[in-house]
C-alpha positions as a printed Julia matrix, in Angstrom:
260×3 Matrix{Float64}:
  -8.29  -11.5   -23.92
  -5.91   -8.76  -22.81
  -4.69   -8.25  -19.25
  -6.86   -5.24  -18.4
  -9.97   -6.88  -19.9
  -9.34  -10.05  -17.9
  -8.77   -8.03  -14.76
 -12.14   -6.37  -15.2
 -13.88   -9.72  -14.79
 -11.52  -11.08  -12.17
 -11.96   -8.1    -9.84
 -15.61   -9.16   -9.48
 -14.4   -12.15   -7.48
 -12.85   -9.95   -4.79
 -16.12   -9.7    -2.92
 -15.91  -13.41   -2.17
 -12.32  -13.16   -1.04
 -12.91  -10.11    1.17
 -15.87  -11.79    2.85
 -13.74  -14.8     3.7
 -10.88  -13.09    5.5
 -10.37  -10.71    8.41
  -6.59  -10.39    8.6
  -5.17   -7.51   10.65
  -1.71   -6.12   11.17
   0.33   -7.16   14.16
   0.91   -3.5    15.12
  -0.63   -0.16   14.24
  -0.21    0.83   10.62
   1.39    4.17    9.8
   0.0     5.78    6.64
   1.89    8.35    4.59
   1.01   10.21    1.4
   4.03   10.62   -0.86
   4.16   13.04   -3.78
   5.65   11.62   -6.93
   6.96   13.02  -10.18
   4.2    14.55  -12.28
   2.15   15.72   -9.3
   0.51   12.44   -8.35
   0.35   10.94   -4.88
   1.03    7.43   -3.63
  -0.38    6.08   -0.38
   2.29    4.2     1.63
   1.41    1.98    4.58
   4.17    1.01    7.03
   3.92   -1.87    9.51
   6.79   -2.57   11.92
   7.3    -5.63   14.15
   6.9    -5.15   17.89
  10.52   -6.14   18.58
  13.4    -3.68   18.35
  14.9    -2.96   14.91
  16.58   -2.42   12.58
  14.42   -4.8    10.58
  14.68   -6.45    7.19
  12.04   -5.03    4.85
   9.58   -6.26    2.23
   7.91   -3.78   -0.14
   4.62   -5.16   -1.47
   3.1    -3.87   -4.75
  -0.68   -4.31   -5.2
  -2.67   -5.54   -8.17
  -4.57   -3.42  -10.64
  -7.77   -3.52   -8.62
  -6.43   -5.52   -5.68
  -5.45   -2.67   -3.39
  -3.12   -2.63   -0.37
  -5.82   -3.22    2.25
  -7.23   -6.4     0.74
  -6.62   -9.84    2.3
  -3.36  -10.93    0.67
  -1.23   -7.88    1.61
  -2.94   -7.61    4.99
  -2.18  -11.25    5.73
   1.42  -10.87    4.54
   1.86   -7.95    6.92
   0.74  -10.01    9.89
   2.86  -13.03    8.97
   6.03  -11.07    8.15
   5.75   -8.81   11.19
   5.5   -11.92   13.35
   8.83  -13.03   11.84
  10.48   -9.68   12.66
  10.22   -8.24    9.13
   8.94   -4.75    8.4
   6.44   -4.35    5.57
   5.68   -1.39    3.34
   2.69   -1.73    1.04
   1.21    1.01   -1.09
  -1.49    2.06   -3.51
  -0.71    3.27   -7.0
  -1.11    6.98   -7.78
  -3.88    6.22  -10.29
  -5.78    4.33   -7.58
  -5.33    7.11   -4.99
  -6.59    9.61   -7.55
  -9.61    7.53   -8.58
 -10.15    4.19   -6.8
 -13.1     3.21   -9.0
 -12.05    4.22  -12.52
  -8.28    4.77  -12.3
  -6.12    2.8   -14.73
  -2.38    2.11  -14.93
  -0.25    3.71  -17.62
  -0.1     1.81  -20.9
   3.62    1.0   -20.54
   3.58    0.85  -16.7
   6.28    3.55  -16.53
   4.19    5.61  -14.1
   3.76    2.59  -11.84
   7.5     1.85  -11.95
   8.05    5.45  -10.8
   5.48    4.91   -8.02
   7.22    1.81   -6.72
  10.72    3.24   -7.03
   9.6     6.26   -5.02
   8.1     4.05   -2.31
  11.2     1.85   -2.23
  13.49    4.87   -1.84
  11.36    6.26    0.99
  11.19    2.9     2.74
  14.95    2.35    2.59
  15.49    5.69    4.36
  13.43    4.66    7.38
  15.65    4.52   10.49
  14.0     1.29   11.63
  14.92   -0.52    8.4
  18.12   -2.37    7.52
  18.75   -1.15    3.94
  21.02   -4.13    3.26
  18.14   -6.61    3.73
  15.31   -5.59    1.44
  13.07   -7.7    -0.81
  10.07   -6.91   -2.98
   6.82   -8.7    -3.68
   3.88   -8.07   -5.95
   0.35   -9.23   -6.75
  -0.69   -9.51  -10.42
   0.01   -6.04  -11.9
   2.4    -5.65   -8.97
   4.44   -8.57  -10.28
   4.95   -6.85  -13.63
   6.08   -3.63  -11.96
   7.86   -5.37   -9.09
  10.0    -7.39  -11.48
  11.1    -4.24  -13.33
  12.04   -2.56  -10.06
  13.81   -5.68   -8.78
  15.75   -6.03  -12.02
  16.95   -2.41  -11.8
  18.11   -2.71   -8.16
  20.79   -5.44   -7.97
  21.15   -5.1    -4.19
  17.6    -6.25   -3.49
  17.74   -9.7    -1.96
  14.72  -11.47   -3.46
  11.42  -11.09   -5.27
   8.09  -12.87   -4.77
   5.72  -12.77   -7.75
   2.23  -13.73   -6.55
  -0.19  -14.51   -9.38
   2.17  -13.47  -12.2
   0.88  -12.73  -15.7
   2.11  -15.51  -17.95
  -0.08  -14.85  -20.97
   0.88  -12.69  -23.95
  -1.05   -9.44  -23.44
  -1.0    -8.67  -27.16
  -2.89  -11.84  -28.14
  -6.61  -12.49  -27.97
  -6.06  -16.19  -27.29
  -4.09  -17.7   -24.42
  -0.48  -17.61  -25.58
   2.63  -17.93  -23.41
   4.23  -14.52  -23.01
   5.95  -14.7   -19.65
   9.44  -14.07  -20.96
   8.16  -10.94  -22.71
   6.25   -9.73  -19.64
   9.27  -10.2   -17.34
  12.25   -9.05  -19.38
  15.52  -10.9   -18.68
  13.9   -13.12  -16.05
  15.72  -16.11  -17.57
  18.98  -14.44  -16.49
  17.86  -14.13  -12.88
  20.49  -14.97  -10.24
  18.66  -14.06   -7.01
  15.94  -15.92   -5.07
  12.62  -15.73   -6.94
   9.24  -17.14   -5.98
   6.31  -17.66   -8.39
   2.86  -18.61   -7.05
  -0.29  -19.14   -9.14
  -3.74  -20.51   -8.5
  -4.4   -23.82  -10.25
  -7.26  -22.3   -12.29
  -5.77  -18.83  -12.79
  -6.56  -17.73  -16.39
  -3.65  -15.26  -16.36
  -1.06  -17.95  -15.62
  -2.09  -21.55  -16.32
   0.05  -23.91  -14.29
   1.66  -25.61  -17.31
   2.96  -22.19  -18.37
   4.11  -21.38  -14.84
   6.11  -24.59  -14.46
   7.5   -24.57  -18.01
   8.8   -21.04  -17.59
  10.12  -21.59  -14.07
  12.25  -24.45  -15.42
  14.08  -21.89  -17.56
  14.73  -19.41  -14.72
  17.72  -19.87  -12.4
  16.89  -19.85   -8.68
  13.14  -19.78   -9.35
  10.73  -21.65   -7.11
   7.29  -22.19   -8.66
   4.25  -23.23   -6.62
   0.71  -23.89   -7.78
  -2.02  -23.84   -5.15
  -5.81  -23.91   -5.25
  -8.1   -21.26   -6.63
  -8.13  -18.62   -9.33
  -6.32  -15.3    -9.72
  -6.76  -14.28   -6.08
  -6.68  -17.9    -4.89
 -10.47  -17.75   -4.58
 -12.81  -20.67   -5.12
 -16.14  -19.65   -6.65
 -18.14  -22.86   -6.54
 -18.88  -25.68   -4.15
 -20.29  -25.97   -0.62
 -17.01  -24.91    1.01
 -15.98  -22.11   -1.37
 -15.36  -19.51    1.32
 -13.39  -21.87    3.56
 -11.42  -23.21    0.6
 -10.59  -19.66   -0.51
  -9.35  -18.85    2.98
  -7.24  -22.01    3.05
  -5.69  -21.21   -0.33
  -4.78  -17.66    0.68
  -3.35  -18.87    3.98
  -1.14  -21.35    2.14
   0.06  -18.66   -0.29
   0.97  -16.41    2.63
   2.81  -19.19    4.47
   4.86  -20.13    1.4
   5.7   -16.5     0.66
   6.63  -15.75    4.26
   8.9   -18.8     4.47
  10.6   -17.8     1.21
  11.17  -14.19    2.3
  12.35  -15.06    5.82
  15.05  -17.33    4.37
  16.04  -14.8     1.71
  16.41  -11.97    4.24
  18.47  -13.8     6.88
């Protein structure tokens, strides 16, 4: 099953995840609407730590249907702000234009433009240290985030949360990570990969087998599916919350060390 078809079914699980979490930012969020090439608009959300800057920065790219205000980016904001790191998250132009039916471009070129525009705006912020910037992404955001990271050699690190390991062109589950993340085997900067243990878009054997081929890659498998959610069992909501909390802690620790 292709990526977008799989995402259609996986987005249904977000209701469970949203009901299980109530993460909030450490400080007030500043929202900006940025015009991009072609006339579209991207929504950028800025969260700064309460201490005095300039701050290191993490730019967080959302999933296809997993937008910037859902639990994972919200929780990352709180955790990273607590560590003195500024966070910029955003929503794709297609999502801003039509949150219900919007779709990414077939080759993701429009989404690469979106993220590059957000990154450029974020690096100009006076409160940000442009020499200490990392990127992170969720699902679709990992595909785009890797392309942006690869094209910006001065970025310090990348965190790929729920990467897409399968071959999108195949109807069966076939390893396609090296095709989805071009030149990732030549990586020389800190890289984090996190998948849920029952994530159909990146089975753990694929995650670990590919990570073994990537220099400086750290691969972690935790509980849950594509959004770390647990669908069954008497403690599904609590287990989902625990999984997401662990993913945030691991990601925060990785980014804090990378941005020192």
